[in-house]
N, C-alpha and C positions, 0 to 999 in steps of 0.2 A: 542658450536654452533649446534653441532649434538647430539640429545638426545641419550642416551644409548639404548633406545627401539626401535629405527630406525634400519632398516636392510638394509645395503649398500653393494652390492656385490662387491668383490675385484677388478673387471674390470671397476667399474664405476669412472668417472673423475669429481670431483667437484672443482670449483674454489675458489677463496677467499672469506671469509665472508659469505659462504653459511649456512643458517639456516635449519635444518630439525628436524621436530616434531617427537613425539612418534608414533610407529606402522606405520611409512611410509616405503615403500619399494622401492629401487632403485635398477634397473638391471644392469647387467654387461656391457651393450652396450650403457650406457646412459653417456652423457657428459653435464655438467651443469656449465653455466658461473658464474662469479663473482656476489656477492650480491643478490642471488636469496633467497627467503623466501619461504619455503615448509612446510605447516602445517602438522598437524597429518592425519593418515589414508590415505595418497596420494600413489597412485601406479604409478610409472614411469618405463617404461620397453621398450623393443625392441631396435632398434638402434635409438635412439632419441637423437638429439643436440639441447639443450636449450641455448639460449644466456644469457646476464647479466640481472639483475634487475627485473626478473620475480617474480611474486607473485602467488603461487598456493595454494588454500585453500583446507580444509579438503574433503576427499571422492571423490577427482578428480581422474580420470583414464587417464594418458597421454601415448601416444605411444603403446597402445595395439593393438593386432591383429584386423583387421577390420572385419566387419559382412558381406563381399561380400561372397556369397556360392562358388564362384570360387577361392577364396584364399586358398591356398594348403600349406602355411607355407614358402613361400619364402622370400628372403631377402629383406625387404622393409624399408623405412626410414620415420622419421618425423623431421622436421626442424622448429624450433621456434626461433624468432629473440628476440629483447630486450624489456624490460619494459611492457611486457604483464600482465595482471591480469586475473587469472582463478578463478572464485568464486566457492562455493561448487557445488559438484556433476558433474563438467564438464567432457565430454568424448572426447577426441581427438585421432582418429586413423591413423595408418600408411597407406602408399600407397599400390597399387597393381602393378604387373607386366604388368596388361593390360593397364596402363596408363604410367606414368613416374617413377613408383616405390617410390613416395615421397609425403607426405602431407607437405605444406608449410604454415606457418603463420609469417607475417611480424612483425612489432614493434607497441608498444604503443596501443594495442587493448584491450577492456575490454569485457570478455566474463562472463556474469552474471550466476547466479545459473541455473545449469541443461542444459546449452547450450552443443550442440553437433556438432563436426566438423568430417564428415565421411572421407573416405579414399580418397586420390587423390586430395582433395580440395587445392586450392591456394587461400590464404587470404592475402590481402594487409596490409596497417598499418593505424592506427588511427581510427580503426573501433569500433563500439559498438554493441554487440550482446546480446540482453536483455534476460530475463528469459526464458528458455525453447525453444529457438531458435535452429532449426534442420536444418543443411545443409548436403543434401544428397552427395553421391559420386561425384566426379569429377567437383564440382561447382568451379568457379572462382569469386572472389569478390574483387574489387578494393579498393582504399584507401578511408578513411573518409566516409564509408557507415555505415547506422545505420538500424538494424533490430529490430523491435518493438517486444515485448513479444509475445512468442507462435506463432511467424511467422516461414516460412520454405521456402526452395528452392528445386525443383525437381532436380534430378540428371542431370549433364551436363548443368545446367543453369549457364549463365554468368551475373554478376551484375556490371555495371560500377561505376567508382568512384563518390563519392558525391550523391549516391542514397540514398533514404529513403523507407523502407518497413514499412508500418503500422502494428500495433499489429494484429497478427492472420492472416496475409496476407499470401497467398501460391503462391509462384513464380513458373510458369511452362514454361516461355519463358524468353528470355533475356531482361535486362533492360538496356537501354543506359545510359550513364552518366548523372547526374544533375536531374534525373526524381524521382518523387514520385509516389509510387504505394501502393494500399491497396485492401483488399478483398479475397474472395475465389471462383475462382481463382483470382489473383490480377489483376487489371486494373489500368490504368493510372489516376492520380488525379492532375497533375500539375507539374510544374517545381520546384526544391527545391531551391528557390530563396533566401530563408532566410538563409538556410545552406551555401550558396555560400557567402553572406554578412558577415556572422560571421567568415568565413575562409578569409576574406580579399580580395575577388575578385574584381578587378576594375569594377566601374559602367558601363563603355562601354563594357567591356567583358560580364558582365551579360546581358546587352542589346541585344548583338550579339547572346548569347547562347539562349535568349528568342526568338529571331526571327527564330533561327533554329528549336527550339521546335515547333514553330507554323507552320512552313513548313511542319513537320512531322505529327503533331497531329491535327492541326486545319483547314487545307485546303482541306481535302477530297482528297489528292493526293496519288497516289501509292508511295512505298518506293522509287522506281527508279526515278519518278518524282520530289519527294522532294529533294532527294540527289543530283540530277542534277541541281536544282535550287539554292543549297547551294555551288555550285563550287566556286563562288568568295569569299564568306565568309570564305570557307576553307583555301584559300591562304592568308587571312588577319588575322585570329585568330586561334591560336593553340587549344583553348578549343572548337571550333566549329569543327576543323579538328578531334579531339579526338571523338567528338559525331558522326560525319559522318562515320568515320572509323569503330567505333565500330558496327554501323548499317551495314555497308557493309560486315564486317566480321562476322556477326551472323550466325551461323549454324542451331540454333533452331528457329530463327525467333524472332522479338521483341515483347513486350506487346504493344499493341495499343488500 
């Protein structure tokens, strides 16, 4: 399972049934869970904890020092969950002490060729990050988010769950859950209704989310006016509450 031309430092911890291809390097402080497949010419280093069932393709760099000029070699971490796929040439960097010292990736994500996750990002689960997607430092991305090819997010941007970012889109503000954006800079193009249907959301829930979306985006109200108008819906629907809470907690302001 371990190719003789792979280099695995003595401090590395590999689980059961891990496959490692030739000319791959795994550093001393790396921990890899069961049933992972790591192809040739992969570099995994730093304090990196990788869960089970992950699949890492050739020429990917996982757990490298970040590109933040303030980084001075401090001890930082990378934590990756289970069953993620990292296609060719992905780059995933560890955190910095200016944040929580850790970059976090959840479960069941697909990172296509050339995707980049910078320092201190926090990524949820079930996401798709298409070719050449670039997430700058400190970005937070929820569950079930799709980034189209060659799109990106400005540092400190937050993207809510079930969002869709169109190909080439550049996110410079926060995106509330369930919203679709596209363009440079990204602007709102509607609610991700089809995505919600595919994921089994109840019809009544989708209807309430649509009403909340219209309050914020279609009625020429201020954010304060729109969220106040949604007070009753918040108490009746968790999904609307998530939508409103995200907006109220946004520090960068939301895309409108």
